[in-house]
N, C-alpha and C positions, 0 to 999 in steps of 0.2 A: 581477612579482607582480600577481595579480588584486586590485584594490582594491575594497572595499565602499563607499568614501567617496563617489564620484560617484553611486552608485546607491541610496543610502539611501532607504528607504521614507518617511522623515520628509519628504522633499522633495515627496512626492506629496500631502501634506495641504493643506487649504485655506489654510494660513498663507501660501502662495506663489502668485505668478502665473507664467505661462510665462516671463516675462523673468528671473525669479529662477532658475528651473530651467535655462534656457539658459546663464546666467552660470556655474553650477556646472560644466556640461559644458565650456564654453570655458576657464574658468580651470584646471580640472583638466588639460586638455590642455596648456595653456601651462606649468603647473608641471612636468609630466612632461618637457617639452622644454627647460626653462630653469633649473630649480633642482637643487640638489645631492642632494636626497632623503635628506639626513642622513649621507652617506658621507664628508664632509670632516672633517678633524681640526682642532679649534678652535686648538690650539697652533701649527698650521702656517699659519694665516690671519691677515692683518692685519684685525682686526675692523672698525676704522674704515673702511678702504678697501672692505671687502666690503659693509658696510652702505650706504655711499654708492653703490656699484655697484648694489645692490638697489633703492635708491630711484630711481636713474636708469632701471633696467630696468622697474620697475613703472610709472613715469611714461610712458615711451615706449610701453609696451603698453596704456596707457589705464586701468589699474586704479586709479590714484590719483584719477581723476576722480570716483570714488564718495565721496571724502573731502570734497568741496566742493559747493556748490549750482550749479545750471545757469548762473546769471547770471555766474559767474566761471570757467567752463570745466568745470563738473561735468555730471552726467548727469540728475539729477532736480532739480526746483525746491527741494526740501528734502532734508536727509540722510535716506536710507532705511536704517533700522536693520537691517532684514532683510538688505539687501545687505552692509552692513558685517560682519554676523555670518557670512554665507555666505562672504565673501571671507576673513575671518580663519580660519574653520574649515578651509577648503581650503588656505590657505597654511601653517597650522600643521601640517596633515597631512604636508606635503611638506618644509618647512624652517622651523624656529623663528625664525631671524633674518629671513627674509622676512616672516613674520607680524609681527614686531617693527617692521620698517621701515614696513610699511603702517600698523600701528596708531598709531605715533607721528606719522605725517603727519596722521592724522585727529585724534588727541587734541591734538597740538601746535597745530593750527590751528583746532580746534573753537570756541574762545572768539571768534575773529575771525568765524567763520561766524554765531555766535549774537548777538554784540553789537557787531561792528565797523561803522564807518561805511562807506558805499559807497566812499569813498576808501581806507580801510584794507583793505577786501576786495579791491579791484582791485590794490592794491600787492602783496599777499602771496599771495592764494589761487590765482591762475593759476599762479604759480611752484610752489606746493605740488602742484597737480594735474599739472603737467608733470614733476615730479621734479627741478626745478631749484633749489628752495629747501627746505632741511630744517628742520622745525619741532620745537619742544620745549616742554614744559609744566613750569614750575618752581613747584611749590606746597610740597612738603615741606621741612622744616627739621630740624636736629639734635634739637630739642625739640618739634617739631610735625609729627608724621606722621599718624596716624589722627585726632588732634585738630587738624585743619588750622586751625580758628578761633583757635588759640593762637599763630599765627605772630607773629614779632617783627621781621621785616624792615620797615624804614620807608621811606616816600616823602614827602619834605618839599618843599612847593611854594615856589618862588622865581620870581617873575615868570611867564614862560611855560614853565617847566620844573619837573620833579620830580627830586630827588636821592635815589637809592636807596642804602640802607646795610643790610647784613645778609648772611646765609649761606643758600643753598639747597642741599639735598643730595638724593641719590637721583634726580637729574635725568637721565632717559633722553634720549639724543642729546646729552648734555652733552659738549662738546668738538668736536662735528661740526656742530651746528645753525647755521643762518644767522640765526635769531632765536628768542627765548624769550618765552613768555607768563609773566610774573612777577606774583605776587600779593604785595602789600605793604600795610602799615598806613599809610594816608594821613591818618587822623583819630585824634585822641587819645581813642579810644573802644575799650573792651575788647570782645572777641568779634568776631563776623562783621561787624557794621555798620561797622567802621572800615576794612575791607579794600577795596582797589581793584586793578584789573588793568591791566597795561601790556604793550605790545609793546616788547621791548628787543632791538635788533640785536646780533648776536654781537660786533661790533667796537666797541660803545659804550665810550668811555673810562670806566674805573673798574670794568669787568666783567672778572673773571679766573677762570680754571680753577685751583683750588687743589689738587684731587685727582682722579685718575681711579680709579674704584672697580671692582675686579674681583670678579665674582660667579660662581657655579657654572655658569651658562649665559651665557657672555660676550656682552655687547653694550655699545655706548657708554653709559657711565654716569659721572656726575661730580658733584663738589661745586663750587658757584659762589660767588664772593665779590663783593659789590657795595660799593665804597668811593667815596662821592660820585659815583655813576654817574648822569650826567645823561641824562634822558629828556624829550624835548619833551612838553608837556602834550597835544599832539595825538595822542600815542601811547597815551593812556588808552583803555581799552575800556569802553564804557558810561559811566555817571555815577560820580562819586566815591562810594565806599561800596558799590558794587554788585559788587565783585570776588568776594566769597565766593559770592554767588548765581550768578554766571557760572561759577565753578569747579564748583559742584555740578551745574548744568545740563549742563555739558560732560561731567562724569563719569557722570551719569545716562544720557546717550546712549551713551557708549562702554563702560560697565561691562558691558552685555549682551554686547558683543563679546569681553570677556575670557572669559565662559562659553563662547562659541563656539570660541575658540582652545583652551580646555581640552578641549572635545569633540573637536576635530581631533587633538590630541595623543593622546587616548585611543583614537580610532578607529585611528590608525596603530599604536598598541601592540597592539590586538586583532588587526589584520590580520597583523602580524608574528608574533604568538604562534600564530595559527591555522595559518599556513604552517609554522612551525617544528615544532609538535607533530605534524604529519602526516609529518614527515621524520625525527624523532628516535626511534630505537629504544632501548628500555630494558626489561630483564627479559623479553626474548623477545617483546615487542609494541611497537607504536607508543605514544608518549607520549599521543597523542590517544585511544587506546583505553581509557585508565584513567579510571575514574569521577571521581576527584578532579580530573583535568584538565578533564573535561567540565563539572563543577560550577563551576570557576573561569571557564571560557569563558562559561557561561550567565550568571553573575553580572556579568561584564564587559560583555557585550552588553546586558543589561537596564539596567545603570547608565548606559551611553552613551545608550541610547534615552530614558531618563527625563530625562537632562540636556538632550538636544536638544529634547525637547518643552517643557520649562520655558523654555529659552532662546528658542525661536522663538515661544512664546506671548507672552513679554514683548516681543519685537521687534514682533510683529503688533499687540499692544495699543497700542504707541506709534505705529506707522505708520498703522494702519487704524482702530483704536478710539479714537484720540486720548485715551487714558487717561493719568493720572498713574501711572507704572509703577514708582515707587521700590521698593515691596514686591516686585513680581513680578521685577524685575531683581535685587534682593538674593537672592531665592530661587534664581534661575537661577545667579547667580555663586557662591553658596555651594555649591549642589548639584553644579554642573558641575566646579568646581575640586577639591572634596573627593573626588568620585567618580573623577575622572581620576587623582588621586594613587593611589587604591586600585587602579584598573585597571592603571596602569603598574607599580605595585609587583608586582601579580600576574604581569604579563608578564615582569618581571625574574626572578621566582621560577621561572617556567616555563623560562626560558632557562638557569637555573642559573648556573654560573661565567661563561658568556658574557654574562649579563645585567649584570654589573658590570665588564666589560672595557672599558677606555677606548676610545672610538671606535665601539663597537657602538651600533646604533640604540636598543635598549632602554635602555642606559645613558645615552645622550644625552637621551632623552625623560624619564628619571627626573630629570635635572638641569633640564630645561626646565620641568617642571610645577611645581616647588616654589614658585617666586616668585609664581605666579598666585594662590596662596592668601593672599598678603600684599598685593600692590599693587592700587591702586584700591579699597581697602577690604578689610581682612583679614576672614577668615571670622567672627571674633567681632563685628566691626562690622556685618556683614550680619545677624547674629543679632539685634543690638540694633535695627536698622532694622525687621526683620520684627516683632519683639515689640512695639515701640512703636507700630507701625501697627495691630496687632491691639488693643492696649489703648486706643488713641485711638478706634477704632471702637466698642469695647465701652462 
């Protein structure tokens, strides 16, 4: 199939340098040669093993080097959000689990990049970049999802250690990670100021996996329990009480890449739909000849371009403009994920019965996109961020 994805005119805009454009070409070629392109059946695959294999492959190919800074094996002195977005959009276009594997290496280690000591960075980040250590980000709890500042997991100081007690859930890479970035309340202070961040090895005594969570687009996901889980004080990230700020800074960097992944899923849906409607005959003509079909395709393409422009504007403002991009990122994440849901739904409609057949690419994309409207801040949370920013300015 001829793909529009590597040749999108969006990449010709001044948001990007030649190194970004070359990356899209190189990664698109690599994906075509190494990824499943959506043809595998989830139920026939060991998701844990496949995810580990993808992390290894991405590491060996050098793509995970974009998740860490240059001093620990990365490519750029600082994380380049445009690169993160381009990589996620391209991987999502080809295979959702590959996008997940890349994203979690970045999100799971991002707090170490932002707040880790040189010793912490050297201990973990080269392994992340090489695909030899799998990272995870443990923030959500059963009663603290969107309201992360309400978390109740505790970290109690005793001599040179902290003892963690509590439950973390919806932890991506839960069960296969080598280490977790865990956020816990280390001070008897309500709200965000009492929260600290810790690096917790997966084999730490007192850490257990109590449930593996199965979702509509399978990936490693688990609930973790901490029972007097001892963590050396040297594993704290930043100063005590800075954990919530570190978590939000990490999410602010990687949230734009969620928008990019949604755009990649939507691009794939449009390409699949364009190919199909030119082959499907109905009522004596091609499905593509019908005005209703053409209207759908036009709306799909326009929504994808608008999403890409918002996404890469936000990434450019972070990388080049040195702006605080919370509002722009929220706009991109909200628009791209909501638009991708509509684009993929339209693609399913165009495919008819095949669109809901298990294992078909349109059906797979339909399952892949749904979670993106929830994780790393649901659409409703993004609306609050945007509105509050506007009201504060006013």
